[in-house]
Structures are given as structure tokens and as C-alpha cells.
C-alpha positions in Angstrom: 56.5 -52.6 109.3 55.6 -49.4 108.9 56.7 -49.7 105.5 54.8 -52.8 104.9 52.1 -51.1 105.9 53.0 -48.4 103.6 53.3 -50.7 100.6 49.9 -52.5 101.5 48.2 -49.5 102.0 49.6 -48.3 98.5 48.6 -51.3 97.0 45.0 -51.1 98.5 44.2 -48.1 96.9 46.1 -49.0 93.5 43.4 -51.9 93.6 39.8 -49.7 94.4 38.0 -48.3 92.0 38.2 -44.4 91.4 35.2 -42.6 92.6 34.0 -39.4 90.9 34.6 -36.4 92.4 31.6 -32.9 91.2 33.0 -30.1 91.5 30.2 -27.4 92.3 31.2 -24.4 91.2 32.6 -25.8 88.2 31.1 -27.8 85.5 33.5 -30.0 84.4 33.6 -34.0 86.2 37.0 -35.3 87.7 37.7 -38.7 88.8 40.3 -39.0 91.4 43.1 -40.0 90.2 46.6 -41.7 91.4 48.3 -40.0 93.7 51.9 -38.9 91.3 55.0 -40.8 93.4 57.2 -37.8 92.0 55.2 -35.1 91.3 53.2 -35.5 94.4 50.1 -34.0 92.3 45.9 -35.6 90.7 45.6 -35.0 87.0 42.5 -35.2 85.7 40.7 -35.6 83.6 37.4 -34.2 81.9 34.5 -35.9 80.7 32.8 -33.3 79.5 33.0 -30.6 77.0 33.2 -26.1 77.4 31.4 -24.4 76.6 34.3 -22.3 73.9 34.9 -25.9 72.4 31.3 -26.3 71.8 30.9 -23.5 70.1 34.7 -24.5 67.9 33.1 -27.3 67.2 30.8 -26.4 66.0 32.5 -23.1 63.6 34.5 -26.4 62.3 31.8 -27.9 61.5 29.7 -25.1 59.7 33.8 -23.9 58.5 33.6 -27.4 56.7 29.4 -27.8 55.4 30.9 -24.5 54.2 33.9 -25.7 52.2 31.5 -28.8 50.8 29.2 -26.1 49.4 31.9 -24.0 48.1 33.8 -27.4 46.5 30.0 -28.4 45.6 29.5 -25.5 43.9 32.8 -25.0 42.0 31.8 -28.3 40.6 27.9 -27.7 39.1 30.2 -24.5 37.4 32.5 -26.7 35.8 29.3 -28.5 34.8 27.6 -25.2 33.4 31.0 -24.5 32.0 30.8 -27.5 29.8 27.2 -27.1 29.1 28.3 -23.7 27.8 30.9 -25.2 25.3 28.8 -28.0 24.3 26.0 -25.4 22.9 28.8 -22.7 21.9 29.9 -25.5 19.6 26.5 -26.8 18.4 25.4 -23.0 17.4 28.9 -23.3 15.6 28.0 -26.2 13.7 24.2 -25.1 12.8 25.4 -21.2 11.6 27.0 -22.1 8.4 24.1 -23.9 7.7 21.9 -20.9 8.7 23.3 -18.1 6.7 24.0 -20.7 3.9 19.7 -20.4 4.3 19.5 -17.3 4.7 22.3 -16.3 1.7 19.4 -19.2 -0.6 17.2 -16.6 1.0 18.5 -13.3 0.0 19.4 -15.0 -3.2 15.9 -15.7 -4.0 14.4 -12.1 -3.4 17.5 -10.0 -4.7 16.9 -12.3 -8.2 13.1 -12.3 -7.7 13.5 -7.9 -7.1 16.2 -8.0 -10.5 13.4 -9.4 -12.0 11.0 -6.6 -10.8 13.0 -4.0 -11.6 13.5 -5.5 -15.8 10.4 -5.7 -16.4 9.3 -3.3 -14.5 12.0 -1.6 -17.6 10.5 -3.4 -20.1 6.6 -1.3 -20.0 8.0 1.5 -18.7 8.7 4.5 -21.1 7.1 7.0 -24.3 3.6 5.7 -25.8 2.0 5.8 -29.3 -1.3 4.3 -30.5 -4.8 5.4 -31.8 -8.0 3.8 -32.1 -11.9 4.4 -32.4 -14.3 6.4 -29.9 -17.9 6.6 -30.2 -21.1 8.7 -28.6 -23.8 11.2 -29.3 -23.8 14.3 -29.3 -27.2 16.1 -28.1 -27.5 20.1 -28.5 -30.9 22.0 -28.2 -32.4 25.9 -27.9 -34.1 26.4 -24.8 -35.8 29.8 -25.4 -38.3 31.5 -27.0 -36.5 34.9 -27.7 -33.9 35.6 -29.4 -30.5 38.8 -30.1 -31.5 40.4 -32.7 -28.7 40.8 -34.7 -29.1 44.9 -35.6 -29.7 45.7 -32.3 -28.3 43.7 -29.8 -30.9 42.7 -27.5 -33.6 39.8 -26.4 -36.4 40.2 -28.6 -38.9 37.0 -28.8 -38.0 35.1 -31.6 -39.8 34.4 -34.2 -37.3 31.5 -35.5 -38.4 27.9 -34.5 -41.7 26.3 -34.9 -41.6 24.5 -31.9 -37.9 24.9 -30.0 -35.5 21.8 -31.6 -33.6 19.1 -29.8 -31.1 17.2 -32.4 -28.9 14.7 -31.9 -26.7 12.1 -33.9 -23.4 9.5 -32.9 -19.9 10.4 -33.5 -18.1 8.1 -34.5 -14.9 9.1 -34.2 -10.9 8.2 -34.6 -8.4 8.3 -31.6 -5.3 9.3 -31.1 -2.9 8.7 -28.6 0.9 9.7 -27.0 2.6 9.8 -24.2 5.0 8.3 -20.9 4.2 5.3 -18.6 6.0 4.8 -15.4 5.8 1.4 -14.0 7.3 1.2 -10.4 6.7 -2.9 -10.6 4.8 -5.4 -12.6 2.2 -5.0 -11.2 1.6 -0.6 -10.5 2.3 1.6 -12.7 0.9 5.2 -14.3 1.0 7.4 -16.9 0.5 10.7 -18.1 -0.6 11.7 -22.0 -2.6 13.2 -24.0 -5.5 12.5 -26.3 -7.9 13.7 -29.8 -11.3 12.3 -30.9 -12.8 13.7 -33.7 -15.1 13.3 -36.3 -13.2 12.5 -39.7 -15.4 14.5 -41.6 -19.0 15.4 -40.8 -21.9 13.5 -38.8 -25.1 13.5 -39.2 -28.2 14.2 -36.9 -30.6 11.5 -37.2 -32.9 12.0 -33.9 -35.3 15.2 -33.9 -37.0 16.1 -30.1 -36.0 12.1 -29.6 -38.3 11.2 -33.2 -35.6 9.7 -36.3 -34.8 11.4 -39.0 -32.7 11.9 -41.9 -31.4 15.0 -43.6 -31.3 16.8 -40.3 -27.6 18.8 -41.0 -24.6 17.5 -39.7 -21.9 18.2 -37.0 -17.9 18.1 -36.8 -17.0 17.3 -33.1 -13.8 17.1 -31.2 -12.2 16.2 -28.4 -8.1 16.6 -26.8 -7.4 16.2 -23.7 -4.2 16.0 -21.3 -5.3 12.8 -18.9 -3.5 11.5 -15.9 -4.3 7.6 -14.7 -3.6 5.3 -12.4 -2.9 1.4 -13.7 -2.9 -1.3 -12.6 -1.3 -5.6 -13.9 -2.1 -8.9 -13.0 0.0 -11.7 -14.8 -1.9 -13.8 -16.4 1.2 -15.5 -16.1 4.6 -16.9 -14.4 7.3 -15.4 -16.6 4.6 -12.7 -16.3 5.1 -11.5 -20.1 1.3 -11.7 -20.7 -1.5 -9.0 -18.2 -4.9 -8.1 -17.7 -5.3 -4.7 -16.1 -7.5 -2.5 -15.3 -7.1 1.8 -15.5 -8.7 5.0 -13.8 -7.5 8.6 -14.0 -8.5 12.4 -14.9 -8.7 14.2 -17.6 -9.1 17.9 -19.3 -10.1 18.8 -22.5 -10.5 21.2 -25.2 -13.1 20.1 -27.3 -14.7 22.2 -30.2 -18.3 21.5 -32.0 -20.2 22.7 -35.7 -22.9 21.9 -37.0 -24.5 22.1 -40.6 -28.1 22.2 -41.6 -29.9 20.2 -43.0 -33.5 20.0 -45.8 -35.5 18.5 -43.3 -34.7 21.7 -40.7 -35.7 23.8 -42.7 -39.4 22.4 -41.8 -39.2 24.1 -38.3 -38.2 26.7 -38.8 -40.7 30.0 -39.6 -41.5 33.6 -41.3 -38.6 32.1 -43.8 -35.4 32.1 -41.6 -33.0 30.5 -43.1 -29.0 29.6 -42.2 -26.2 27.5 -42.6 -26.0 26.8 -39.7 -28.7 25.0 -36.9 -27.6 26.0 -33.7 -23.6 26.6 -33.4 -21.5 28.7 -36.0 -18.7 27.2 -33.4 -18.2 26.1 -29.4 -15.6 26.1 -27.7 -15.3 24.7 -24.0 -13.6 22.7 -21.8 -14.3 19.0 -20.9 -13.8 17.8 -17.6 -13.8 14.0 -17.8 -13.4 10.6 -15.4 -11.1 8.3 -17.4 -12.6 4.0 -16.3 -11.1 0.6 -18.9 -9.7 -2.1 -18.8 -6.6 -4.1 -20.6 -4.6 -6.4 -22.2 -0.9 -6.3 -22.1 1.0 -8.1 -24.3 4.1 -9.3 -24.6 5.2 -6.0 -21.8 5.2 -3.9 -24.9 1.8 -4.3 -26.6 -1.9 -2.7 -24.7 -4.9 -3.6 -26.1 -7.7 -1.0 -24.2 -11.5 -0.7 -24.4 -12.5 2.6 -21.6 -14.7 4.9 -21.2 -14.9 9.1 -21.0 -17.1 10.0 -19.0 -18.2 13.9 -19.1 -18.1 15.3 -15.6 -18.6 18.8 -16.4 -17.9 22.2 -19.1 -16.9 25.3 -19.3 -17.3 27.9 -21.4 -14.9 30.3 -22.1 -17.0 32.5 -24.0 -15.2 31.5 -27.2 -18.4 30.1 -28.8 -20.8 31.7 -31.9 -24.1 30.6 -32.2 -26.2 30.4 -35.2 -28.3 33.3 -36.9 -30.4 32.9 -39.1 -32.2 36.0 -41.6 -34.9 36.3 -42.9 -35.7 39.1 -46.3 -37.6 41.4 -43.3 -35.1 40.4 -39.5 -32.2 39.1 -38.4 -32.0 37.0 -35.2 -29.2 35.2 -33.5 -29.2 32.8 -31.7 -29.1 33.7 -27.4 -25.5 31.1 -26.7 -27.0 30.6 -22.5 -29.5 29.4 -24.4 -27.8 28.2 -26.9 -26.6 23.7 -25.0 -24.5 21.4 -26.4 -23.9 17.7 -24.4 -22.2 14.7 -24.8 -23.1 10.8 -24.2 -19.8 9.4 -22.1 -17.2 8.1 -24.5 -16.4 4.4 -24.9 -12.5 4.0 -26.8 -10.4 1.2 -28.4 -7.1 2.1 -28.3 -4.4 -0.2 -29.6 -0.4 1.0 -28.0 2.5 0.7 -28.5 6.1 1.3 -25.3 9.0 1.9 -26.7 
């Protein structure tokens, strides 16, 4: 009977729902378990995770996310490497074309430089030429005194009734010899000597600004050493013909002699006569500025029209003014009171470069 009742109680216990038990001293909740017949104890089943398990699960989740990010980064790195390879391949494909363009440009530049060098060399060298020059020569005497030839002292001049101012046109031949160097087809420089001279004597044609004949004659020559800068512009693509400018500076030595004529005797007083008008000989330094235009034909033949502008003069002491004699006296003109002046000289030359 007791055994039967024990079996019924056991069946009832198994059929009834298990009550929920809560441990007030723990965060873990257990269901009432069925007694273990064999071991005679209850196995608890947890319903809620512990903080350690939550932290562990969070750590696992974070590790998983980090793993996913790492994999994503690796995937992006792989894509970047692929793009880099594509860019590199495209650059290698376009590199030959760029090299070809640069090579063509380099060849053109070298060809242009070679052509410019050839033209510059053809325009450089020694040159020889000549032409024509023209200007006006002025002589004057500006003192009421003259030197006594015998005494060597100044005294009142007895020669002129009026102080003379003579002028005449000088038509001159010109010779040039020098060397020019072009640094490019457009720019160069030259050093040369030139000689302007009257082939014979020119005539004075004005006395005190009044036209007159048979006043006398004069010889004038100017030899100078010059340095010019040359600027040329080509007139066609082949650069055979050029139109240019030149500008420079010259230092020269001039010589002047004159002779008196019959008409000049009209201003002489007291029976004074002289074979010279104002100068027996004048030698002085002449400083000039050179300016002009030029046309170059076929790189070697050069036609120039220019000017020689006087800056100043320098007396060297190698001058002899005229001496006038009469039956009773002899007077020599004072050198510093005997003047000379020339106008700007116009020169036209033809030069050939060897």
C-alpha cells in the first residue's frame, strides 16, 4: 500500500507544472527540476546570462566586426591595386606617344637651332666696302686780336675788315673695313675702321651766311674706329634678306686744310695776304655717334644709309692757323679763336661680308 501511494505521489509530481524559484542572493533564475531518481538531486537550467557571458559575447561580436572590417579593407586594397595596375598600364601605353611628341619637338628645336647657327655664321665675317658721304664744313675767326709773328704776343688784328665765317659742302668718298659677328640671325655687333675724305678740294660757297663764289677751297678727311650693334629682321621665311638698324660710337682723327680765293681778298685790309683762309693745318680728335638703317641681301651683301653725328672735339696741339703778311707786318691768327665745326655727315655704303 505504501509503495502504491509513493508511485501515485511521484506521478502527480511529474504531471504538475514546475514552480519558478528565485534566488534572492543571485541573479540566476532556476526552474524546479524533477528529482533525479538515480542521483537524488536537482539539475538547474539557467534562464539569464551572467555579466561575464555578456562581455564575452560583446567581445566576440566586436571581434567579428573587426574581422569583417579587415576583410573589407583587404578587398578595397585589392581593388586599389587593380586600379593602380590599370593606370600604370595606361601610362605605359601613352608614354611612347609622349616620347614621340617630345622627340619631334626636340628634333624641330634642334633643326631650328642648327638653321639659325648656319645663318648667323653666314652673316658673320670680315667685310669690306665703301660709299659716299656728304656734310657741311664751317670755319670762323672770333677775335679782334692776332699774334704778332715776330714778337709772339697778341695785338689788335689788322687783317680782316669783318670777322669771317666760311662754310662749304664736303662731298666725300668712304672706305670701310672691319669684322662683324652675329650671335643669332637677328642680333650682332661689329668693329671696323672707316675713312671719309674729299678726293681733292671742296669749295667754300658762303661767307657770313651769304652765298659767294671763289672764296677759297678746303680739304677734309675723317678716319675713325667704330663699334656698332646690329639689329636685323627677316623679310621672308627662308631668312635670306633682312631689314635692320645699327647704332654705335666712333672715335676719329680729322685733318683740315684750306686755301683762300680771290673773293676772300675782299674782306682783307692793309694789304695782308695769305695762301690760307683760316687754317694752314688742323688735326684734332672727333667723337661721333653712328645711327643708320640697313638692308641685307642674300645674307652677305649689305646696303646702309646712316649718319655720323658729332659729339665733341679734342684739340691735340697739332694745329697751325693761317699767317697773314703785309709789307710792314705779319700776324698769325690765334688758334683758340679760330673755330671749326662740321654738320652731321650722311653716309651711304655698300658692304660685302666674306
